[in-house]
PAFI-349121 format. One record per residue: residue in one letter; x negated, z negated, y of N, C-alpha, C, O in turn. Coordinates in steps of 0.05 Angstrom, whole numbers, padded with zeros to 5 digits, always signed. Example, Ala and Ser with C-alpha at 12.3 -4.5 7.8 and 13.67 -1.06 7.14 Angstrom:
% residues 2
a-00264-00156-00114-00246-00156-00090-00264-00156-00066-00285-00169-00066s-00257-00142-00045-00273-00143-00021-00258-00157+00001-00268-00161+00023
% end
This chain:
% residues 267
x+00565+00537+02688+00597+00515+02688+00608+00514+02721+00595+00514+02742x+00638+00514+02715+00658+00513+02738+00658+00494+02748+00649+00474+02736x+00669+00493+02780+00671+00467+02796+00690+00446+02784+00683+00423+02791x+00710+00445+02771+00720+00428+02755+00700+00415+02731+00692+00392+02727x+00697+00428+02723+00676+00414+02695+00652+00400+02707+00640+00385+02691x+00640+00404+02734+00621+00384+02747+00628+00371+02754+00618+00350+02745x+00651+00368+02777+00666+00337+02783+00669+00323+02765+00659+00300+02766x+00686+00333+02738+00683+00315+02716+00661+00293+02701+00661+00271+02691x+00641+00314+02707+00620+00311+02684+00608+00290+02710+00603+00267+02702x+00603+00295+02737+00596+00277+02753+00605+00254+02753+00592+00234+02748x+00628+00254+02758+00657+00227+02766+00648+00216+02736+00649+00192+02738x+00642+00221+02717+00651+00200+02694+00614+00190+02699+00610+00167+02706x+00602+00200+02696+00570+00201+02695+00568+00178+02704+00569+00158+02691x+00566+00178+02733+00566+00163+02759+00587+00130+02756+00581+00107+02761x+00604+00139+02748+00619+00115+02748+00618+00098+02717+00622+00074+02713x+00613+00116+02701+00607+00095+02674+00575+00085+02681+00567+00065+02670x+00565+00093+02692+00531+00081+02702+00541+00057+02722+00532+00034+02717x+00558+00058+02743+00564+00038+02755+00579+00016+02742+00573-00008+02748x+00589+00019+02732+00603-00010+02704+00594-00015+02686+00604-00033+02672x+00561+00003+02674+00549-00004+02660+00525-00024+02666+00512-00041+02652x+00525-00013+02699+00503-00031+02713+00521-00054+02717+00514-00076+02709x+00534-00053+02723+00542-00085+02734+00535-00103+02720+00521-00122+02727x+00552-00095+02686+00546-00118+02659+00517-00124+02656+00508-00146+02652x+00501-00099+02658+00476-00099+02644+00460-00124+02675+00450-00146+02669x+00460-00117+02696+00452-00135+02720+00456-00156+02715+00438-00172+02710x+00487-00161+02716+00501-00186+02721+00487-00204+02695+00480-00228+02698x+00484-00190+02669+00470-00212+02651+00445-00217+02653+00439-00240+02647x+00422-00196+02663+00404-00194+02662+00394-00211+02695+00370-00209+02702x+00412-00225+02712+00398-00243+02730+00417-00262+02736+00430-00265+02757x+00418-00275+02715+00440-00288+02711+00428-00323+02738+00440-00339+02753x+00415-00322+02734+00407-00336+02766+00412-00333+02783+00401-00347+02801x+00428-00317+02790+00430-00310+02820+00460-00321+02832+00466-00326+02855x+00479-00323+02802+00499-00322+02805+00512-00362+02795+00500-00377+02780x+00538-00367+02812+00549-00389+02801+00548-00395+02773+00557-00380+02756x+00533-00429+02767+00542-00428+02741+00566-00449+02735+00569-00471+02745x+00586-00429+02712+00611-00449+02708+00608-00460+02684+00593-00455+02665x+00627-00478+02691+00635-00490+02649+00638-00466+02622+00652-00447+02627x+00629-00469+02602+00637-00456+02584+00661-00463+02570+00671-00481+02582x+00673-00457+02553+00702-00458+02537+00695-00431+02517+00679-00413+02515x+00714-00441+02504+00717-00416+02476+00730-00393+02486+00727-00371+02477x+00743-00398+02505+00767-00373+02514+00754-00353+02526+00733-00363+02535x+00756-00326+02532+00737-00305+02544+00761-00299+02563+00761-00276+02570x+00784-00317+02575+00800-00301+02597+00789-00322+02615+00779-00345+02612x+00798-00301+02644+00791-00312+02662+00801-00342+02682+00822-00344+02694x+00784-00358+02680+00802-00386+02686+00821-00385+02719+00840-00399+02726x+00807-00358+02735+00807-00366+02765+00828-00341+02765+00822-00319+02756x+00858-00347+02778+00865-00322+02789+00879-00325+02811+00884-00349+02809x+00890-00317+02834+00899-00313+02854+00928-00321+02848+00939-00326+02869x+00943-00323+02831+00976-00331+02822+00968-00357+02795+00948-00356+02781x+00983-00372+02796+00980-00392+02777+00992-00373+02746+01011-00358+02748x+00977-00379+02717+00988-00358+02702+01005-00363+02690+01006-00386+02683x+01025-00345+02683+01048-00359+02660+01045-00384+02638+01026-00387+02622x+01073-00404+02642+01064-00420+02619+01067-00408+02593+01085-00393+02588x+01046-00416+02570+01053-00407+02543+01047-00421+02522+01026-00435+02522x+01065-00419+02500+01056-00441+02480+01038-00445+02471+01019-00433+02480x+01034-00460+02452+01000-00462+02442+01004-00445+02423+00983-00433+02424x+01022-00433+02402+01027-00405+02387+01012-00392+02397+00987-00392+02394x+01026-00378+02414+01027-00361+02436+00999-00352+02446+00989-00330+02449x+00990-00379+02450+00959-00379+02467+00939-00369+02450+00922-00352+02455x+00943-00385+02422+00924-00378+02393+00927-00361+02387+00907-00356+02373x+00950-00330+02387+00948-00316+02375+00938-00300+02397+00921-00285+02387x+00939-00296+02424+00927-00283+02450+00904-00282+02444+00897-00258+02444x+00883-00302+02437+00860-00317+02439+00850-00308+02424+00825-00308+02428x+00855-00298+02405+00844-00289+02362+00842-00255+02371+00820-00244+02370x+00873-00236+02382+00866-00221+02388+00846-00224+02418+00824-00232+02412x+00848-00222+02438+00825-00224+02453+00793-00222+02437+00777-00204+02436x+00793-00246+02429+00762-00245+02406+00756-00217+02397+00734-00207+02400x+00783-00201+02382+00775-00184+02362+00777-00152+02380+00774-00130+02369x+00781-00154+02405+00784-00131+02425+00749-00130+02432+00735-00110+02428x+00741-00150+02440+00711-00161+02447+00689-00158+02419+00665-00153+02423x+00698-00161+02400+00675-00168+02379+00658-00152+02391+00643-00164+02405x+00655-00115+02389+00638-00106+02390+00608-00116+02417+00584-00113+02415x+00627-00129+02442+00605-00131+02472+00601-00157+02457+00577-00161+02456x+00612-00173+02448+00598-00195+02433+00576-00206+02417+00562-00226+02420x+00576-00181+02395+00549-00173+02389+00528-00159+02393+00508-00161+02379x+00531-00143+02413+00509-00129+02432+00496-00157+02454+00473-00166+02454x+00515-00164+02468+00514-00190+02495+00509-00209+02485+00498-00224+02500x+00516-00219+02457+00515-00249+02456+00542-00268+02464+00554-00254+02479x+00556-00292+02460+00580-00303+02458+00576-00313+02496+00593-00313+02513x+00550-00319+02499+00548-00338+02518+00550-00315+02549+00564-00320+02568x+00533-00292+02546+00532-00276+02557+00557-00253+02561+00559-00237+02579x+00572-00258+02541+00599-00245+02540+00615-00263+02558+00627-00253+02577x+00615-00287+02553+00635-00311+02571+00635-00311+02601+00653-00320+02615x+00611-00297+02608+00596-00300+02636+00612-00280+02649+00622-00281+02671x+00614-00254+02624+00624-00228+02642+00644-00229+02644+00654-00220+02664x+00665-00247+02618+00690-00246+02619+00697-00265+02648+00720-00267+02656x+00682-00274+02656+00688-00301+02678+00685-00287+02713+00691-00297+02735x+00675-00261+02708+00665-00255+02736+00687-00243+02747+00706-00235+02733x+00686-00241+02771+00711-00232+02793+00700-00209+02805+00680-00212+02818x+00714-00182+02802+00692-00160+02813+00711-00146+02825+00733-00142+02815x+00703-00135+02861+00727-00126+02871+00710-00098+02868+00686-00098+02870x+00726-00074+02863+00721-00042+02871+00734-00031+02893+00757-00038+02900x+00723-00019+02901+00729-00009+02927+00725+00028+02935+00704+00038+02945x+00748+00041+02927+00743+00062+02917+00753+00072+02894+00739+00071+02874x+00773+00080+02892+00787+00093+02860+00788+00116+02852+00799+00119+02830x+00780+00135+02862+00773+00161+02861+00758+00170+02833+00766+00157+02814x+00738+00190+02828+00729+00205+02807+00704+00184+02792+00696+00185+02769x+00697+00166+02816+00669+00142+02818+00688+00127+02803+00689+00125+02778x+00706+00114+02827+00718+00083+02825+00736+00082+02807+00742+00058+02804x+00749+00097+02790+00767+00096+02772+00754+00090+02750+00764+00073+02736x+00726+00105+02740+00713+00107+02717+00702+00075+02704+00701+00065+02682x+00694+00066+02740+00677+00042+02741+00689+00020+02732+00680+00003+02717x+00718+00022+02746+00739-00003+02742+00741-00008+02712+00737-00028+02698x+00750+00021+02707+00754+00032+02674+00739+00010+02658+00748-00009+02644x+00716+00016+02663+00695+00006+02640+00682-00020+02643+00666-00028+02628x+00692-00032+02666+00691-00055+02672+00704-00078+02660+00696-00099+02651x+00736-00064+02663+00750-00074+02635+00747-00071+02609+00745-00089+02592x+00747-00050+02607+00733-00049+02572+00709-00073+02569+00712-00092+02554x+00688-00069+02584+00670-00090+02583+00673-00123+02583+00655-00139+02579x+00704-00130+02589+00708-00151+02585+00723-00163+02608+00744-00176+02604x+00714-00159+02631+00709-00176+02658+00749-00172+02666+00761-00151+02671x+00758-00200+02663+00780-00208+02665+00786-00208+02693+00808-00198+02697x+00771-00217+02716+00794-00217+02744+00777-00184+02753+00753-00181+02752x+00793-00168+02760+00791-00151+02773+00805-00149+02803+00826-00162+02802x+00802-00138+02826+00815-00136+02857+00807-00098+02850+00786-00091+02839x+00825-00083+02856+00823-00058+02855+00834-00047+02880+00858-00051+02884x+00820-00031+02901+00824-00030+02932+00818+00003+02933+00795+00009+02927x+00838+00027+02943+00846+00035+02949+00873+00041+02967+00895+00030+02965x+00864+00065+02988+00889+00075+03005+00903+00097+02991+00927+00099+02997x+00892+00119+02972+00895+00143+02963+00916+00141+02944+00919+00124+02926x+00935+00167+02952+00944+00172+02925+00937+00192+02899+00926+00214+02903x+00944+00183+02872+00937+00210+02856+00955+00230+02858+00980+00231+02856x+00932+00251+02864+00946+00283+02869+00937+00303+02840+00919+00298+02825x+00953+00320+02840+00953+00342+02816+00918+00337+02819+00905+00317+02810x+00908+00358+02831+00879+00364+02840+00866+00339+02833+00854+00345+02813x+00860+00310+02839+00846+00291+02826+00843+00281+02789+00828+00267+02776x+00866+00296+02785+00876+00293+02751+00838+00300+02733+00825+00287+02717x+00832+00327+02748+00803+00330+02723+00788+00309+02730+00768+00307+02715x+00790+00289+02748+00757+00272+02745+00772+00249+02753+00753+00236+02759x+00788+00236+02758+00806+00209+02744+00801+00198+02723+00807+00214+02705x+00791+00175+02714+00793+00164+02688+00816+00166+02673+00816+00176+02650x+00838+00158+02684+00860+00141+02671+00888+00157+02682+00910+00151+02673x+00883+00178+02703+00918+00179+02702+00922+00210+02696+00908+00230+02699x+00950+00203+02686+00963+00239+02681+00987+00237+02706+00996+00222+02723x+00988+00268+02695+01012+00282+02715+01036+00263+02722+01044+00266+02745x+01048+00246+02708+01062+00232+02708+01060+00210+02733+01078+00198+02744x+01023+00208+02740+01019+00183+02758+01016+00197+02786+01006+00184+02804x+01026+00226+02791+01015+00246+02816+01040+00222+02830+01059+00211+02818x+01034+00219+02854+01037+00203+02877+01040+00186+02883+01050+00178+02904x+01028+00171+02858+01033+00135+02858+01000+00129+02865+00980+00143+02863x+01005+00098+02875+00974+00107+02888+00957+00101+02867+00963+00096+02843x+00929+00103+02881+00910+00103+02861+00906+00069+02840+00903+00065+02815x+00907+00051+02861+00907+00027+02856+00930+00016+02834+00926+00005+02812x+00953+00022+02844+00970+00011+02820+00979+00028+02793+00992+00021+02773x+00967+00051+02801+00958+00072+02774+00938+00056+02756+00948+00041+02738x+00918+00058+02759+00891+00041+02753+00905+00013+02738+00897+00009+02715x+00927-00008+02751+00936-00032+02749+00953-00028+02726+00957-00045+02709x+00962-00004+02728+00990+00006+02706+00968+00010+02675+00976-00005+02657x+00951+00022+02670+00945+00032+02652+00929+00004+02639+00932-00005+02617x+00913-00007+02661+00899-00034+02652+00912-00055+02640+00903-00071+02624x+00941-00056+02651+00948-00080+02635+00961-00070+02608+00976-00086+02596x+00957-00051+02599+00973-00039+02573+00952-00049+02555+00957-00061+02534x+00920-00041+02568+00893-00042+02556+00882-00076+02552+00868-00088+02535x+00895-00082+02576+00881-00114+02571+00900-00130+02585+00894-00135+02609x+00925-00140+02573+00944-00157+02589+00941-00177+02590+00962-00190+02591x+00911-00192+02591+00908-00216+02593+00890-00226+02614+00885-00250+02620x+00876-00196+02630+00861-00197+02658+00880-00204+02682+00905-00201+02681x+00874-00208+02690+00884-00216+02719+00866-00184+02736+00843-00177+02740x+00893-00173+02742+00893-00149+02753+00905-00138+02790+00926-00126+02795x+00887-00144+02808+00906-00137+02832+00894-00113+02847+00870-00108+02853x+00917-00099+02853+00916-00079+02868+00925-00087+02890+00941-00105+02894x+00907-00067+02915+00909-00072+02937+00913-00040+02956+00894-00028+02966x+00929-00036+02957+00927-00008+02969+00934-00007+03001+00954-00011+03013x+00902+00004+03009+00899+00007+03036+00872+00010+03042+00857+00007+03022x+00864+00013+03058+00838+00026+03076+00822-00008+03075+00834-00029+03077x+00794-00005+03070+00771-00020+03074+00772-00024+03105+00765-00002+03116x+00776-00040+03121+00769-00039+03153+00754-00071+03156+00749-00088+03139x+00749-00071+03180+00734-00094+03187+00756-00121+03192+00756-00145+03194x+00770-00103+03193+00800-00134+03205+00818-00147+03178+00837-00163+03179x+00803-00130+03148+00812-00133+03129+00793-00150+03108+00800-00160+03087x+00762-00152+03123+00745-00164+03104+00757-00194+03089+00754-00197+03065x+00768-00212+03105+00778-00232+03086+00797-00224+03070+00789-00226+03047x+00817-00217+03071+00841-00205+03059+00824-00192+03026+00834-00198+03004x+00802-00176+03029+00794-00152+03009+00774-00163+02990+00773-00159+02966x+00751-00184+03015+00731-00197+03000+00737-00229+02998+00720-00245+02991x+00758-00233+03005+00763-00255+02997+00763-00275+02974+00759-00264+02953x+00768-00302+02971+00761-00314+02936+00742-00309+02922+00744-00304+02898x+00716-00309+02935+00688-00314+02929+00685-00295+02904+00683-00303+02880x+00684-00271+02911+00683-00250+02889+00652-00252+02875+00632-00254+02889x+00652-00251+02851+00615-00243+02842+00605-00225+02845+00580-00223+02844x+00621-00204+02852+00607-00173+02850+00626-00155+02862+00650-00151+02855x+00612-00144+02885+00635-00112+02896+00614-00089+02892+00590-00086+02895x+00630-00080+02886+00626-00046+02870+00628-00024+02892+00647-00009+02886x+00622-00019+02905+00630+00008+02931+00626+00025+02921+00604+00030+02911x+00650+00041+02919+00652+00067+02912+00667+00090+02934+00680+00111+02929x+00662+00081+02951+00675+00089+02984+00651+00112+02987+00628+00108+02979x+00660+00142+03001+00651+00165+03006+00658+00159+03034+00682+00161+03029x+00658+00156+03047+00661+00158+03080+00634+00127+03090+00631+00102+03089x+00621+00149+03098+00597+00138+03110+00601+00110+03133+00585+00092+03133x+00625+00111+03149+00622+00088+03165+00638+00071+03149+00622+00054+03139x+00663+00066+03140+00681+00049+03108+00656+00042+03101+00649+00020+03110x+00631+00057+03081+00614+00036+03070+00596+00021+03082+00584+00002+03072x+00594+00033+03109+00574+00018+03119+00587-00011+03131+00575-00033+03133x+00609-00006+03136+00624-00037+03149+00631-00058+03126+00635-00083+03127x+00631-00040+03104+00630-00063+03071+00608-00064+03063+00612-00075+03041x+00585-00060+03065+00560-00074+03060+00552-00089+03073+00542-00107+03061x+00550-00091+03106+00546-00104+03123+00559-00136+03111+00547-00156+03103x+00590-00130+03115+00600-00160+03108+00592-00161+03080+00597-00184+03076x+00585-00154+03063+00578-00158+03037+00553-00174+03037+00550-00191+03020x+00530-00167+03062+00506-00180+03050+00518-00201+03080+00499-00211+03090x+00533-00205+03088+00538-00228+03109+00549-00252+03095+00542-00275+03096x+00574-00237+03075+00577-00270+03055+00563-00270+03033+00573-00282+03014x+00541-00259+03031+00519-00261+03008+00536-00256+02981+00539-00274+02964x+00544-00235+02980+00553-00224+02955+00544-00202+02944+00541-00179+02954x+00538-00212+02915+00524-00190+02906+00540-00161+02903+00563-00164+02894x+00533-00136+02910+00540-00114+02918+00519-00092+02902+00495-00096+02898x+00535-00063+02893+00522-00046+02882+00530-00026+02896+00555-00027+02896x+00518-00003+02913+00532+00019+02926+00537+00041+02911+00516+00047+02899x+00554+00054+02906+00545+00090+02898+00542+00110+02916+00554+00112+02938x+00527+00122+02907+00514+00153+02928+00529+00174+02927+00551+00169+02918x+00527+00199+02932+00546+00221+02921+00539+00230+02896+00517+00233+02884x+00570+00235+02889+00574+00250+02864+00577+00277+02864+00568+00292+02846x+00589+00284+02880+00598+00317+02877+00578+00332+02872+00556+00332+02883x+00584+00344+02857+00567+00375+02844+00541+00371+02831+00520+00384+02833x+00549+00346+02813+00525+00336+02791+00533+00331+02769+00556+00325+02764x+00510+00333+02750+00524+00332+02731+00495+00321+02706+00498+00317+02682x+00474+00318+02717+00448+00311+02700+00450+00291+02702+00441+00282+02724x+00464+00264+02679+00453+00239+02676+00425+00226+02674+00420+00202+02676x+00407+00247+02671+00373+00232+02663+00370+00230+02696+00359+00209+02705x+00380+00251+02717+00373+00253+02744+00386+00221+02758+00381+00219+02782x+00398+00205+02750+00412+00179+02755+00391+00156+02762+00375+00149+02745x+00392+00147+02785+00374+00122+02787+00384+00099+02800+00403+00105+02813x+00378+00076+02802+00389+00049+02807+00370+00040+02828+00350+00032+02817x+00367+00039+02859+00342+00037+02873+00352+00008+02897+00374-00002+02901x+00332+00004+02906+00336-00010+02938+00350+00017+02951+00347+00038+02940x+00365+00015+02973+00381+00024+02997+00351+00034+03011+00351+00056+03022x+00324+00015+03012+00307+00027+03025+00293+00059+03013+00281+00076+03027x+00300+00061+02981+00288+00080+02972+00308+00107+02965+00305+00126+02950x+00330+00099+02984+00352+00119+02977+00354+00145+02989+00372+00162+02985x+00325+00148+03012+00321+00179+03027+00331+00206+03002+00336+00227+03014x+00333+00208+02981+00340+00228+02957+00370+00236+02965+00380+00258+02964x+00382+00214+02971+00412+00220+02971+00423+00221+02997+00426+00202+03013x+00430+00245+02999+00451+00251+03030+00465+00227+03044+00461+00218+03066x+00488+00216+03020+00505+00193+03027+00491+00173+03028+00495+00165+03051x+00481+00163+03021+00460+00140+03019+00449+00139+03047+00455+00125+03066x+00430+00158+03042+00411+00165+03061+00421+00153+03087+00412+00133+03098x+00449+00173+03098+00463+00174+03120+00472+00130+03122+00467+00120+03143x+00481+00117+03106+00488+00093+03102+00463+00087+03116+00461+00084+03140x+00442+00085+03097+00417+00068+03106+00411+00072+03135+00407+00049+03144x+00409+00089+03152+00410+00093+03179+00425+00077+03193+00416+00058+03206x+00450+00084+03192+00471+00063+03197+00465+00043+03194+00461+00034+03216x+00460+00018+03171+00453-00007+03167+00429-00014+03192+00429-00033+03208x+00410+00006+03190+00383-00003+03192+00395-00009+03227+00391-00030+03237x+00411+00015+03241+00414+00016+03270+00433-00003+03287+00431-00010+03310x+00459-00010+03258+00481-00026+03271+00476-00059+03266+00482-00080+03278x+00463-00054+03243+00471-00081+03228+00437-00094+03220+00434-00116+03210x+00416-00074+03227+00386-00089+03229+00386-00092+03189+00369-00106+03178x+00399-00083+03179+00395-00090+03141+00379-00064+03136+00386-00044+03149x+00363-00061+03120+00339-00045+03108+00329-00050+03091+00306-00041+03089x+00341-00069+03070+00333-00076+03054+00340-00091+03035+00337-00115+03042x+00351-00090+03003+00366-00117+02996+00393-00101+02983+00409-00118+02977x+00401-00078+02979+00423-00065+02976+00416-00043+02954+00402-00023+02957x+00432-00055+02924+00424-00042+02912+00435-00009+02909+00459-00011+02913x+00429+00020+02903+00449+00036+02913+00444+00048+02880+00422+00048+02869x+00468+00060+02866+00460+00081+02846+00472+00106+02857+00494+00111+02868x+00442+00128+02847+00442+00154+02865+00433+00175+02834+00428+00170+02810x+00436+00199+02850+00421+00216+02829+00399+00238+02849+00401+00250+02871x+00383+00236+02831+00363+00252+02851+00366+00287+02848+00354+00304+02861x+00386+00292+02827+00392+00319+02827+00406+00331+02852+00421+00314+02863x+00406+00356+02866+00414+00370+02880+00441+00380+02865+00442+00387+02841x+00469+00380+02889+00491+00395+02893+00487+00416+02868+00467+00430+02870x+00504+00421+02848+00505+00447+02835+00521+00467+02851+00515+00490+02844x+00540+00465+02871+00557+00482+02879+00567+00466+02915+00554+00447+02923x+00585+00476+02927+00596+00474+02942+00631+00463+02939+00649+00479+02939x+00635+00438+02937+00657+00434+02928+00682+00444+02954+00676+00454+02976x+00705+00440+02946+00731+00440+02961+00743+00413+02978+00760+00403+02963x+00742+00402+02994+00754+00390+03002+00781+00385+02998+00793+00368+03010
% end
């Protein structure tokens, strides 16, 4: 198996697992999240900008389309659970091979309010593992690239693209607005530690993704507490830094693979 195939397989598996993990985890732990009033619409009520006014005819048509789009989701989760998913506000930080697949699956699952954060641009070499980018997207920001594709898939969703690196000084900008969940798909230890510590301090539910490079066995994926993350080099480094700098030793879910990398990847 060549390096490109390994990258694509590992990115897709971990990204999808992160997205699916959020949806299942969100439904399985309803008591951990804020209760909201129910309604017949699956559209997100809260947005950072006021929604455009629509005629009652247009709104009815859009509701029917949205309901049809997520028919299979409703059959699987049930209508009340799907409403909770639709009403969720999720922040995905890091939109590469893992984060782009994760955000994509969240949108396909019906999450209607997504904040997408990444400072990087789409490159030719990233096309083998990015969820949706094409050659025409090369040179555009990963956040704007996903937003553009997402608006075609689910036009009613509120998608916010932030083209920037997560830093402590941008905590309020990127984590403000009371998100229900943050998915950490960052591959830099220092940035990852700062983000996770901020989520703990703000009492925001978060899932951190471990290293996915050169791994391709989906049966080795585990969702564990960070205290049990010794097997993954990236997660292990993050765990040590969190303990040393913030005295955080447990309470953060980590999605990782127990598989050893198949080869060294070119950076």
